[in-house]
Residue frames as a rotation matrix with the C-alpha (Angstrom) as fourth column:
UNK 1
-0.434 0.899 -0.057 97.47
-0.395 -0.132 0.909 90.47
0.810 0.417 0.412 98.23
UNK 2
-0.987 0.032 0.155 95.63
-0.142 0.255 -0.956 90.31
-0.070 -0.966 -0.247 101.51
UNK 3
-0.519 0.855 0.003 92.08
0.569 0.343 0.747 90.59
0.638 0.389 -0.664 100.26
UNK 4
-0.872 0.390 0.297 89.09
-0.490 -0.692 -0.531 92.23
-0.002 -0.608 0.794 101.85
UNK 5
-0.758 0.638 0.135 86.10
0.559 0.742 -0.370 90.30
-0.336 -0.205 -0.919 103.11
UNK 6
-0.634 0.557 0.537 82.92
0.343 -0.419 0.840 91.30
0.693 0.717 0.075 101.28
UNK 7
0.338 0.791 -0.510 81.21
0.830 0.004 0.557 91.82
0.443 -0.612 -0.655 104.63
UNK 8
-0.547 -0.564 -0.619 83.46
0.766 -0.635 -0.098 94.77
-0.338 -0.528 0.779 105.50
UNK 9
0.533 0.845 0.049 81.17
0.825 -0.506 -0.252 97.80
-0.188 0.174 -0.967 105.59
UNK 10
-0.606 -0.791 0.086 82.66
0.777 -0.565 0.277 100.71
-0.170 0.235 0.957 103.65
UNK 11
0.235 0.813 0.533 79.54
0.856 -0.433 0.284 102.86
0.462 0.389 -0.797 103.57
UNK 12
0.449 -0.140 -0.882 81.24
0.615 -0.668 0.419 105.37
-0.648 -0.731 -0.214 105.89
UNK 13
-0.672 -0.734 0.100 82.93
0.539 -0.392 0.746 106.62
-0.508 0.555 0.659 102.69
UNK 14
-0.174 0.693 0.699 79.63
0.915 -0.149 0.375 107.64
0.364 0.705 -0.608 101.09
UNK 15
0.820 0.567 0.083 79.05
0.528 -0.804 0.273 111.38
0.221 -0.180 -0.958 101.11
UNK 16
0.355 -0.773 -0.526 82.69
0.449 -0.353 0.821 112.24
-0.820 -0.528 0.222 101.79
UNK 17
0.997 -0.007 -0.074 84.08
-0.063 -0.617 -0.785 115.01
-0.040 0.787 -0.616 99.60
UNK 18
0.346 -0.932 0.110 87.59
0.937 0.338 -0.088 114.72
0.045 0.134 0.990 98.16
UNK 19
0.941 0.010 -0.339 89.50
0.121 -0.944 0.307 117.72
-0.317 -0.330 -0.889 99.48
UNK 20
0.362 -0.911 -0.199 93.11
-0.839 -0.412 0.356 116.93
-0.406 0.038 -0.913 98.68
UNK 21
0.959 -0.262 -0.112 95.29
0.168 0.837 -0.521 114.71
0.230 0.481 0.846 96.49
UNK 22
0.534 -0.829 0.163 98.74
-0.704 -0.330 0.629 114.19
-0.468 -0.451 -0.760 98.02
UNK 23
0.901 -0.279 -0.332 101.54
-0.087 0.634 -0.769 112.59
0.424 0.722 0.547 96.04
UNK 24
0.498 -0.790 0.358 104.64
-0.585 -0.002 0.811 110.93
-0.640 -0.613 -0.463 97.45
UNK 25
-0.415 -0.774 -0.479 107.40
-0.893 0.243 0.380 108.81
-0.177 0.585 -0.792 95.98
UNK 26
-0.942 0.024 -0.336 105.52
-0.067 0.964 0.257 105.54
0.330 0.264 -0.906 96.54
UNK 27
-0.510 0.821 -0.257 102.03
0.797 0.337 -0.501 106.53
-0.325 -0.461 -0.826 97.58
UNK 28
-0.653 0.491 0.577 99.02
0.012 -0.755 0.656 108.58
0.757 0.435 0.487 96.70
UNK 29
-0.760 0.415 -0.501 96.87
0.585 0.099 -0.805 109.91
-0.284 -0.905 -0.318 99.54
UNK 30
-0.446 0.732 0.515 93.30
0.247 -0.453 0.857 111.03
0.860 0.509 0.021 98.99
UNK 31
-0.921 0.108 -0.374 92.06
0.343 -0.229 -0.911 113.18
-0.184 -0.967 0.174 101.87
UNK 32
-0.320 0.913 0.253 88.30
0.503 -0.062 0.862 113.45
0.802 0.403 -0.440 102.14
UNK 33
-0.110 0.400 0.910 86.02
-0.612 -0.749 0.255 115.43
0.783 -0.529 0.327 104.41
UNK 34
0.760 0.493 0.423 85.42
-0.598 0.275 0.753 114.37
0.255 -0.825 0.504 108.03
UNK 35
0.104 -0.844 0.527 88.96
-0.896 0.150 0.418 113.02
-0.431 -0.516 -0.740 108.39
UNK 36
0.763 0.169 0.624 88.57
0.064 0.941 -0.333 110.16
-0.644 0.294 0.707 105.92
UNK 37
0.126 -0.824 -0.552 91.80
-0.897 -0.332 0.292 109.26
-0.424 0.458 -0.781 104.14
UNK 38
0.958 0.029 0.286 92.77
0.097 0.905 -0.415 106.68
-0.270 0.425 0.864 101.53
UNK 39
0.158 -0.967 -0.200 96.48
-0.798 -0.245 0.550 105.92
-0.581 0.072 -0.811 101.23
UNK 40
0.975 0.210 0.072 97.26
-0.114 0.755 -0.646 103.86
-0.190 0.622 0.760 98.14
UNK 41
0.050 -0.999 0.020 100.58
-0.706 -0.022 0.708 102.11
-0.706 -0.050 -0.706 97.62
UNK 42
-0.297 -0.063 0.953 99.63
0.413 0.891 0.188 100.00
-0.861 0.450 -0.238 94.62
UNK 43
-0.928 0.051 0.370 97.47
0.353 -0.205 0.913 100.71
0.122 0.977 0.172 91.57
UNK 44
-0.276 0.879 -0.390 94.45
0.004 -0.404 -0.915 102.94
-0.961 -0.253 0.108 91.03
UNK 45
-0.727 0.140 0.672 92.23
0.686 0.118 0.718 102.99
0.022 0.983 -0.182 87.97
UNK 46
-0.496 0.535 -0.684 90.30
-0.112 -0.820 -0.561 106.10
-0.861 -0.202 0.467 87.02
UNK 47
-0.784 0.327 0.528 87.40
0.620 0.371 0.691 105.75
0.030 0.869 -0.494 84.61
UNK 48
-0.747 0.555 -0.365 84.76
-0.407 -0.817 -0.409 108.21
-0.526 -0.157 0.836 83.44
UNK 49
0.044 0.795 0.605 82.70
0.181 0.589 -0.787 105.62
-0.982 0.144 -0.118 81.56
UNK 50
0.942 0.319 0.102 83.90
0.165 -0.177 -0.970 106.88
-0.292 0.931 -0.219 78.22
UNK 51
0.796 -0.598 0.091 87.02
-0.196 -0.397 -0.896 108.79
0.573 0.696 -0.434 77.28
UNK 52
-0.016 -0.851 0.525 89.23
-0.897 -0.220 -0.384 108.40
0.443 -0.477 -0.759 80.32
UNK 53
0.984 0.116 -0.135 90.50
-0.044 0.892 0.449 105.05
0.173 -0.436 0.883 81.50
UNK 54
0.263 -0.942 0.208 93.82
-0.546 -0.323 -0.773 105.51
0.795 0.090 -0.599 83.26
UNK 55
0.662 -0.220 -0.717 95.96
0.631 0.681 0.373 103.34
0.406 -0.699 0.589 85.50
UNK 56
0.514 -0.480 0.711 97.82
-0.567 -0.812 -0.139 105.27
0.644 -0.332 -0.690 88.16
UNK 57
0.402 -0.486 -0.776 100.76
0.573 0.794 -0.201 103.54
0.714 -0.364 0.598 89.80
UNK 58
0.977 0.036 -0.209 101.85
0.198 -0.517 0.833 104.74
-0.078 -0.855 -0.513 93.22
UNK 59
0.208 -0.974 -0.091 105.51
0.557 0.042 0.829 104.51
-0.804 -0.224 0.551 92.20
UNK 60
-0.523 -0.290 0.801 104.98
0.826 -0.403 0.393 106.84
0.209 0.868 0.451 89.21
UNK 61
-0.352 0.407 -0.843 103.99
0.611 -0.582 -0.536 110.10
-0.709 -0.704 -0.044 90.89
UNK 62
-0.907 -0.032 -0.419 103.62
-0.248 -0.764 0.596 111.97
-0.339 0.645 0.685 87.59
UNK 63
-0.738 0.667 -0.101 100.49
0.291 0.449 0.845 109.91
0.609 0.594 -0.526 86.82
UNK 64
-0.479 0.552 -0.683 98.69
0.853 0.109 -0.510 111.00
-0.207 -0.827 -0.523 89.98
UNK 65
-0.898 0.129 -0.420 97.85
-0.155 -0.988 0.028 114.39
-0.411 0.090 0.907 88.45
UNK 66
-0.736 0.656 -0.168 94.96
-0.020 0.228 0.974 112.67
0.676 0.720 -0.155 86.69
UNK 67
-0.398 0.577 -0.713 93.19
0.879 0.462 -0.117 112.40
0.262 -0.674 -0.691 90.04
UNK 68
-0.927 0.009 -0.375 92.65
0.158 -0.897 -0.412 116.14
-0.340 -0.442 0.830 90.40
UNK 69
-0.674 0.738 -0.030 89.44
-0.273 -0.211 0.938 115.79
0.687 0.640 0.344 88.37
UNK 70
-0.106 0.629 -0.770 87.93
0.674 0.615 0.410 114.21
0.731 -0.476 -0.489 91.51
UNK 71
-0.897 -0.305 -0.319 88.59
0.440 -0.560 -0.702 117.23
0.036 -0.770 0.637 93.74
UNK 72
-0.772 0.634 0.045 85.38
-0.624 -0.743 -0.243 118.62
-0.120 -0.216 0.969 95.20
UNK 73
-0.122 0.728 -0.675 83.40
-0.544 0.520 0.659 115.50
0.830 0.448 0.332 94.28
UNK 74
-0.067 0.196 0.978 81.70
-0.952 0.281 -0.121 113.28
-0.298 -0.940 0.168 96.85
UNK 75
-0.982 -0.183 -0.048 81.71
-0.188 0.963 0.190 109.52
0.012 0.196 -0.981 97.04
UNK 76
-0.183 0.972 -0.148 78.26
-0.939 -0.129 0.318 108.42
0.290 0.198 0.936 95.82
UNK 77
0.882 0.466 0.068 78.70
-0.468 0.853 0.230 104.67
0.049 -0.235 0.971 96.27
UNK 78
-0.262 -0.936 0.234 81.21
-0.944 0.299 0.138 101.99
-0.199 -0.185 -0.962 97.23
UNK 79
0.778 0.433 -0.455 81.39
-0.533 0.839 -0.113 98.47
0.333 0.331 0.883 95.81
UNK 80
-0.316 -0.811 0.493 83.28
-0.923 0.383 0.039 95.75
-0.221 -0.442 -0.869 97.69
UNK 81
0.451 0.495 -0.742 83.04
-0.733 0.680 0.008 92.39
0.509 0.540 0.670 95.93
UNK 82
0.856 -0.110 0.505 85.26
-0.342 0.611 0.714 90.63
-0.387 -0.784 0.485 98.44
UNK 83
0.767 -0.612 0.193 88.32
0.600 0.577 -0.554 90.28
0.227 0.541 0.810 96.17
UNK 84
-0.019 -0.789 -0.614 90.27
0.838 -0.347 0.421 93.14
-0.545 -0.507 0.668 97.73
UNK 85
-0.861 -0.190 0.472 89.45
0.455 -0.702 0.548 95.55
0.227 0.686 0.691 94.92
UNK 86
-0.115 0.857 -0.502 86.96
0.727 -0.272 -0.631 98.28
-0.677 -0.437 -0.592 95.70
UNK 87
-0.489 0.071 0.869 85.20
0.736 -0.502 0.455 100.77
0.469 0.862 0.194 93.44
UNK 88
-0.382 0.331 -0.862 84.32
0.523 -0.692 -0.498 104.28
-0.762 -0.641 0.091 94.49
UNK 89
-0.105 0.419 0.902 81.81
0.917 -0.311 0.251 106.15
0.386 0.853 -0.351 92.34
UNK 90
-0.752 -0.250 -0.609 82.12
0.493 -0.827 -0.269 109.91
-0.437 -0.503 0.746 92.66
UNK 91
0.120 0.921 -0.370 79.40
0.422 -0.385 -0.820 112.52
-0.898 -0.058 -0.435 92.19
UNK 92
0.014 -0.160 -0.987 81.02
-0.694 -0.713 0.105 113.85
-0.720 0.683 -0.121 89.01
UNK 93
0.809 0.464 -0.360 80.58
-0.581 0.537 -0.612 110.47
-0.090 0.704 0.704 87.27
UNK 94
-0.051 -0.905 -0.422 84.11
-0.778 0.301 -0.551 109.14
0.626 0.300 -0.720 87.69
UNK 95
0.974 0.204 -0.099 84.82
-0.115 0.823 0.556 105.67
0.195 -0.530 0.825 89.05
UNK 96
0.045 -0.979 0.201 88.00
-0.913 -0.122 -0.389 105.06
0.405 -0.166 -0.899 91.03
UNK 97
0.875 0.182 -0.448 89.11
-0.065 0.963 0.263 101.47
0.479 -0.201 0.854 91.60
UNK 98
0.167 -0.810 0.561 91.59
-0.984 -0.098 0.152 100.57
-0.068 -0.578 -0.814 94.33
UNK 99
0.556 -0.030 -0.831 93.39
-0.360 0.892 -0.273 97.30
0.749 0.451 0.485 93.62
UNK 100
0.726 -0.385 0.569 94.81
-0.409 0.424 0.808 94.75
-0.553 -0.820 0.150 96.02
UNK 101
0.928 -0.295 -0.229 97.93
-0.153 0.259 -0.954 94.49
0.341 0.920 0.195 93.88
UNK 102
0.054 -0.951 0.303 100.92
-0.921 -0.164 -0.352 94.22
0.385 -0.261 -0.885 96.23
UNK 103
0.462 0.059 -0.885 102.16
-0.005 0.998 0.064 90.71
0.887 -0.026 0.462 96.89
UNK 104
-0.244 -0.759 -0.604 104.55
0.667 0.321 -0.672 91.69
0.704 -0.567 0.427 99.69
UNK 105
-0.953 -0.109 -0.284 102.92
0.282 -0.669 -0.688 94.64
-0.115 -0.735 0.668 101.42
UNK 106
-0.106 0.949 -0.299 99.72
0.478 -0.215 -0.852 96.56
-0.872 -0.233 -0.430 101.95
UNK 107
-0.405 0.067 0.912 98.06
0.894 -0.177 0.411 97.91
0.189 0.982 0.012 98.82
UNK 108
-0.351 0.319 0.880 95.91
-0.057 -0.946 0.321 100.58
0.935 0.063 0.350 100.45
UNK 109
-0.700 0.173 -0.693 94.68
0.714 0.142 -0.686 101.79
-0.020 -0.975 -0.223 103.80
UNK 110
-0.137 0.731 0.668 91.40
0.179 -0.645 0.743 103.57
0.974 0.221 -0.042 104.46
UNK 111
-0.675 -0.118 -0.728 91.07
0.731 0.028 -0.682 105.45
0.101 -0.993 0.068 107.72
UNK 112
0.131 0.681 0.721 88.46
0.110 -0.733 0.672 107.59
0.985 -0.009 -0.171 109.40
UNK 113
-0.194 -0.172 0.966 87.98
-0.833 -0.492 -0.255 108.76
0.519 -0.854 -0.048 112.95
UNK 114
0.217 0.412 0.885 86.45
-0.856 0.516 -0.031 105.39
-0.469 -0.751 0.465 113.89
UNK 115
0.939 0.186 0.289 87.51
-0.024 0.873 -0.486 102.94
-0.343 0.450 0.825 111.14
UNK 116
-0.063 -0.924 -0.376 90.73
-0.863 -0.138 0.485 101.51
-0.501 0.356 -0.789 109.73
UNK 117
0.881 0.309 0.357 90.77
-0.057 0.820 -0.570 99.13
-0.469 0.482 0.740 106.78
UNK 118
-0.057 -0.964 -0.259 94.12
-0.783 -0.118 0.610 97.73
-0.619 0.238 -0.749 105.65
UNK 119
0.909 0.321 0.265 94.35
-0.065 0.738 -0.672 95.71
-0.411 0.594 0.692 102.43
C-alpha cells in the first residue's frame, strides 16, 4: 500500500472512452482513448448504484468479464481522496473503484502519453 497524494491531478482521465478490457493471469488492463491505460494488479469494485456491486480480483481472471459493461463509456469524473483508492464514474452510470490493496507491490498504474501514476 503506497498511497496516492490527494493533490495528484487525475483529470486527464475525464472524457476518455474505454476501448478495451484486457485480462491476464494477474492483471486487468483497461485501455482508453488517447493512449490512456489503467493496469490493475489488485482489486477493482464495480457498482451501478443499485443491482450490481462486484469485486474483481486481478488474480481471478474469470471475474473480469463483468467489466465489459463499461466498454464504449467515457470517464465522467474521478475522485481521489488521498487514500490510494480512486473512483471513476463512467457515462453509463457505473462507478469503478481502484484499490490500493497490495502490501508488497504496486496495486495499479495509470499511464497516458504525458502522465504515469503508480500506486
